[in-house]
C-alpha positions as CSV (number, residue, x, y, z in Angstrom):
1,M,-15.3,1.8,-4.7
2,E,-13.0,-0.9,-5.8
3,S,-12.8,-4.0,-3.7
4,W,-9.7,-4.2,-1.4
5,I,-7.4,-7.2,-1.1
6,E,-7.7,-9.1,2.1
7,M,-6.0,-7.5,5.1
8,D,-5.3,-4.3,3.2
9,L,-4.2,-2.4,6.3
10,S,-2.4,-3.0,9.6
11,V,-2.8,-0.4,12.3
12,I,0.1,-0.4,14.8
13,I,-0.1,1.4,18.1
14,V,2.8,1.5,20.6
15,N,1.6,1.9,24.1
16,Y,3.4,2.8,27.4
17,N,1.2,3.5,30.4
18,T,-1.5,5.4,28.4
19,K,-4.4,3.2,29.3
20,E,-7.3,5.7,29.0
21,L,-5.8,7.4,25.9
22,L,-5.2,4.0,24.3
23,K,-8.8,3.0,25.0
24,R,-10.1,6.2,23.4
25,C,-7.8,5.6,20.4
26,L,-8.9,2.0,19.9
27,L,-12.6,3.0,20.1
28,S,-12.1,5.5,17.4
29,V,-10.2,3.0,15.2
30,F,-12.9,0.4,15.5
31,A,-15.6,3.0,14.9
32,S,-14.0,3.7,11.5
33,K,-16.3,3.5,8.4
34,T,-14.3,1.1,6.2
35,S,-15.1,-1.3,3.3
36,F,-11.7,-3.1,3.6
37,S,-10.3,-5.5,6.1
38,F,-7.8,-4.4,8.6
39,E,-6.0,-5.6,11.7
40,V,-4.9,-3.7,14.8
41,W,-1.7,-4.3,16.7
42,V,-0.9,-2.9,20.2
43,S,2.8,-3.2,21.0
44,D,3.0,-2.6,24.7
45,N,6.3,-1.5,26.3
46,G,5.8,-3.0,29.7
47,S,2.9,-0.9,30.9
48,T,2.0,-1.1,34.6
49,D,-1.2,0.9,34.5
50,G,-3.6,-1.9,33.4
51,S,-3.3,-1.2,29.7
52,I,-2.7,-4.9,28.8
53,E,-5.6,-6.1,30.9
54,M,-7.9,-3.5,29.4
55,V,-6.9,-4.5,25.8
56,K,-7.5,-8.2,26.5
57,K,-10.8,-7.6,28.1
58,E,-12.3,-4.8,26.0
59,F,-10.6,-5.4,22.6
60,P,-10.1,-9.1,22.2
61,Q,-9.8,-8.6,18.4
62,V,-6.5,-6.7,18.9
63,R,-3.3,-8.5,18.3
64,L,-1.2,-7.7,21.4
65,S,2.5,-7.8,21.7
66,E,3.6,-7.8,25.4
67,N,7.2,-6.6,25.2
68,G,7.8,-6.6,29.0
69,A,9.9,-3.5,29.1
70,N,10.2,-0.1,27.5
71,L,12.0,-0.9,24.3
72,G,11.5,2.5,22.7
73,F,9.2,3.6,19.9
74,S,11.2,2.2,17.0
75,K,11.8,-1.2,18.4
76,A,8.2,-1.7,19.6
77,N,6.9,-0.7,16.2
78,N,9.3,-3.0,14.4
79,I,8.1,-5.9,16.5
80,A,4.6,-5.5,15.2
81,L,5.6,-4.4,11.7
82,K,7.5,-7.7,11.2
83,Q,4.4,-9.7,12.0
84,A,1.7,-7.5,10.4
85,Q,-0.2,-8.8,7.4
86,G,-1.4,-5.6,5.8
87,E,-0.2,-4.4,2.4
88,N,-0.2,-1.0,3.9
89,L,0.9,-0.2,7.5
90,L,-0.2,2.7,9.7
91,L,1.8,3.9,12.7
92,L,-0.7,5.5,15.0
93,N,0.0,7.1,18.4
94,S,-1.9,5.9,21.4
95,D,-2.7,9.5,22.3
96,T,-4.7,10.1,19.1
97,E,-8.2,9.8,17.9
98,V,-9.1,9.2,14.2
99,R,-12.3,10.4,12.5
100,P,-14.7,7.8,11.2
101,E,-13.6,8.5,7.6
102,T,-9.9,8.9,8.2
103,L,-8.7,5.4,7.4
104,T,-10.8,5.1,4.3
105,R,-9.8,8.5,2.9
106,S,-6.2,7.7,3.5
107,M,-6.4,4.3,1.9
108,E,-8.3,5.8,-1.1
109,Y,-5.7,8.5,-1.6
110,I,-2.6,6.2,-1.4
111,K,-4.4,3.7,-3.7
112,E,-5.0,6.4,-6.3
113,H,-1.5,7.8,-6.1
114,S,1.0,5.1,-6.8
115,E,3.9,7.4,-6.6
116,V,3.2,8.1,-2.9
117,G,5.1,5.8,-0.6
118,V,4.4,7.5,2.7
119,L,1.2,9.4,3.7
120,G,0.5,11.7,6.6
121,C,-2.7,13.5,7.5
122,K,-4.0,16.7,9.0
123,V,-3.1,16.4,12.7
124,L,-5.0,18.7,15.0
125,L,-4.2,19.5,18.6
126,P,-7.1,19.5,21.2
127,N,-7.5,23.3,20.7
128,G,-8.3,22.7,17.0
129,Q,-5.0,24.2,15.8
130,L,-2.8,22.3,13.4
131,D,0.2,20.4,14.9
132,P,2.9,21.9,12.7
133,A,5.0,18.8,13.0
134,C,2.6,16.9,10.7
135,R,4.3,18.5,7.6
136,R,8.0,19.2,7.7
137,R,11.1,19.8,5.8
138,F,14.2,17.9,6.7
139,P,16.4,19.6,9.3
140,N,19.5,21.3,7.9
141,P,22.2,23.4,9.5
142,T,20.3,26.6,8.8
143,N,16.7,25.8,9.9
144,A,18.1,23.7,12.8
145,F,20.2,26.6,14.1
146,L,17.2,28.9,14.0
147,R,15.1,26.5,15.9
148,L,17.7,25.6,18.4
149,F,18.3,29.2,19.4
150,G,14.7,30.5,19.6
151,L,14.2,31.8,16.1
152,K,11.6,29.4,15.0
153,K,9.5,32.0,13.1
154,F,12.5,32.5,10.7
155,S,12.9,28.7,10.2
156,D,11.4,26.8,7.2
157,Y,11.4,23.5,9.1
158,N,7.7,23.4,9.5
159,V,5.9,23.9,6.2
160,S,3.7,26.9,6.0
161,G,0.7,27.8,3.8
162,D,-2.7,26.4,3.1
163,I,-3.4,23.5,5.5
164,N,-6.2,22.2,3.3
165,T,-4.2,21.4,0.2
166,P,-2.5,18.0,-0.3
167,Q,1.2,18.6,-0.9
168,E,4.5,16.7,-1.2
169,V,6.7,17.3,1.9
170,D,9.9,16.0,3.2
171,A,8.4,14.3,6.3
172,V,5.2,13.6,8.1
173,M,4.9,12.6,11.8
174,G,5.0,9.1,13.3
175,A,1.7,9.9,15.2
176,Y,0.0,9.0,11.9
177,L,2.2,7.6,9.2
178,L,0.9,5.3,6.5
179,I,3.5,3.4,4.5
180,R,3.3,0.8,1.9
181,K,4.7,-2.6,2.8
182,K,6.7,-2.6,-0.5
183,V,8.4,0.6,0.6
184,I,9.5,-1.1,3.9
185,E,10.8,-4.1,1.9
186,K,13.0,-1.7,0.0
187,I,14.2,0.7,2.7
188,G,14.0,-1.5,5.8
189,F,12.3,-1.1,9.2
190,L,12.6,1.8,11.6
191,D,16.1,2.6,12.8
192,E,16.3,1.3,16.3
193,D,19.1,3.7,17.1
194,Y,16.3,6.2,17.7
195,F,14.7,5.3,21.0
196,M,12.1,8.0,20.8
197,Y,11.7,10.9,18.2
198,G,13.5,11.2,14.9
199,E,12.6,7.8,13.6
200,D,9.8,9.2,11.4
201,L,12.1,11.8,9.8
202,D,14.7,9.1,9.1
203,W,12.1,6.8,7.5
204,C,10.8,9.6,5.3
205,W,14.4,10.4,4.3
206,R,15.0,6.8,3.3
207,A,11.7,6.6,1.4
208,K,12.5,9.7,-0.6
209,Q,16.0,8.5,-1.3
210,A,14.4,5.3,-2.7
211,G,12.3,7.4,-5.1
212,Y,9.0,7.5,-3.3
213,Q,7.0,10.6,-2.5
214,V,6.0,11.6,1.0
215,Y,2.6,13.4,1.1
216,Y,0.6,15.5,3.6
217,Y,-3.0,14.7,2.9
218,P,-5.5,17.0,4.8
219,G,-8.6,15.0,3.6
220,A,-7.9,12.7,6.6
221,E,-7.8,14.1,10.1
222,I,-6.9,13.0,13.6
223,T,-6.7,14.7,17.0
224,H,-3.4,14.4,18.8
225,Y,-3.4,14.7,22.6
226,K,0.4,15.4,22.6
227,Y,2.6,14.2,25.5
228,G,0.1,11.7,26.7
229,S,-1.8,12.7,29.8
230,S,0.7,15.4,30.9
231,Q,1.8,18.6,29.2
232,K,5.0,18.7,31.3
233,V,7.9,17.5,29.2
234,S,10.0,15.0,31.2
235,V,13.8,15.0,31.4
236,P,14.2,11.7,29.5
237,T,11.9,13.1,26.8
238,I,14.2,16.1,26.4
239,R,17.2,13.9,26.2
240,F,15.7,11.5,23.6
241,A,14.6,14.4,21.4
242,H,18.1,15.9,21.4
243,Q,19.8,12.5,21.0
244,A,17.6,12.0,17.9
245,M,18.8,15.3,16.4
246,K,22.4,14.1,16.8
247,I,21.7,10.7,15.4
248,F,20.0,12.2,12.3
249,Y,22.7,14.7,11.7
250,R,25.5,12.1,12.1
251,K,23.7,9.6,9.8
252,H,22.7,11.9,7.0
253,Y,25.0,15.0,7.0
254,A,28.2,14.6,9.0
255,A,30.1,12.6,6.3
256,S,29.8,15.5,3.8
257,R,30.9,18.3,6.2
258,P,34.1,19.3,7.9
259,Q,34.8,17.7,11.3
260,L,35.1,21.1,13.0
261,F,31.6,22.0,11.7
262,N,30.2,18.7,12.9
263,Q,31.6,19.3,16.4
264,L,30.0,22.8,16.5
265,V,26.7,21.2,15.5
266,Y,26.9,18.6,18.3
267,F,27.9,21.3,20.8
268,G,24.9,23.4,19.7
269,I,22.6,20.5,20.3
270,Y,24.2,19.9,23.8
271,I,23.8,23.6,24.7
272,H,20.2,23.6,23.6
273,Q,19.4,20.5,25.6
274,A,20.9,22.2,28.7
275,L,18.9,25.3,28.1
276,V,15.6,23.4,27.7
277,M,16.3,21.3,30.8
278,G,17.0,24.5,32.8
279,K,13.9,26.2,31.6
280,N,11.9,23.0,32.4
281,L,13.4,23.0,36.0
282,L,12.5,26.7,36.6
283,E,8.9,26.2,35.4
284,S,8.6,23.1,37.6
285,K,9.7,25.1,40.7
286,K,7.4,28.0,39.7
287,F,4.5,25.5,39.6
288,V,5.4,23.9,43.0
289,H,5.5,27.3,44.7
């Protein structure tokens, strides 16, 4: 294996009250089998569950940013991205675990494929199934409509086919997103208009517009314990997800479409948000009773 330049990789983890998951994630990162130097950043959004104290005590080698408040995913990542020293930067969710060989395989792949600017991996849920969000097409009026109104099986938003073949995709997920520093220098940091969700799609869009490929690479794997310690989706989470849809559409599609069509799209997003919130409320009441 070729020698790596010093500080070849910066791993950046945003944390907000996921102490035990964060600890598990950090243990997996530092158990990685690597032959290159890397640094780890934890950008903490005002956690009150002892996360900061745990990192300081058990992982003194971690570079810690104490943000003092919940600044959102994009802004918290950007704080660390702007200080990170790696030639490659990895966004990694606190509710994930990497395999011992994941970082090395990812770095080898991106090093061998100069045309790849952004790299994702095979993301598995705790039940062993693929998280379909790890290889996506960009949302468009057709696939978005099908997903918004319960017709996901007819939508091509999530890429189908063999999960063990590397392939170019439109977007990978922010739970594990490896990007070259030179790409960021060209396209800019994460868009902080996205508080939570959508920022990874937007970054991949901008990378492809700049001429870089975005790749799904299944030779590297992680486990994603989605939604942190709870499987119940909170009301703010629902709002942020739908807000991200509107921001992405407005930013990348609205200017080229009639105003009436745009208003119909925004109305559809609003209706879907209301339906999801209603369903969430009914399921919560069912659980209570």
